C-alpha positions, 0 to 999 in steps of 0.5 A: 924452468919457469912456466913462460919458457915452459910453454914457450919449450911446448908450442916451439915459438918465438913469443911476442913479448912486449919491450924495447929492446925485443921489438928492436930485436925483432926488426933487425933480425926481420930486416937483416934474415936475408944475410943473417939465415943459414949463419952458425953462431957456437953459444958458450955457457954452461946453463944454455936454459939461461938462453933457451928464448934468445936461440929460439929467436935466431933460430926464427930467423934462421941463426944455426945455433949450438950450445956447449957448456965449457971452453974444452967444448967449444975447443973441441967444436972447433976442432971439428969446423968454423963456426961463424960467429961465437957467443959466450957467458964471462963465468961458467962452472967449469969441471965443476970449478966455477971458474970467473973468467972462464968468458975471457980464457976463452978468448985467449985460446981463441987468439992463438989458435986457427982463424979469427972468429967474432966473439961476443960476451952474452951476461946478466951486468956489462958494467961487471966486464974486465974491459982492459981482458976482454978487449978482443972481443967484438964487445958486450950486451945485457939485453937482448935488443943490445944481444942481436944488433952484436950478432947481426953485425957480426954476420953481415960484416963485409969481410966473412 
């Protein structure tokens, strides 16, 4: 864990980091605060510590975030009740095995089980997304600004 993330965890705050993407994300969350507050996000990633900053940012604006590490854990979580949005990485290590398409497998499983919950892929490089397999997802992002844009869109949709 980086010194910056350790400091962030220690003080329990979202740091103000320079950058257009972060500034855009904070502005959007601030303007949508009353609409996103109290909404729930299930975040599926085998390395949740990689998303600590993004998770803290969402929580700062009242979004409840539940991290899980695998498709199996995500489906078990959803069997206990729905959430408003799922964020997933595309590749994960699940049960000790590297699964390059684990996020797509989750998306496929969601299509056959229960109500439609929007899913966003958050990845290091959106150009590596298999658009054919990901077409049922709400979208994909590789930076915090684009991610928050998709999150706010999903959580404030009129049909939710």
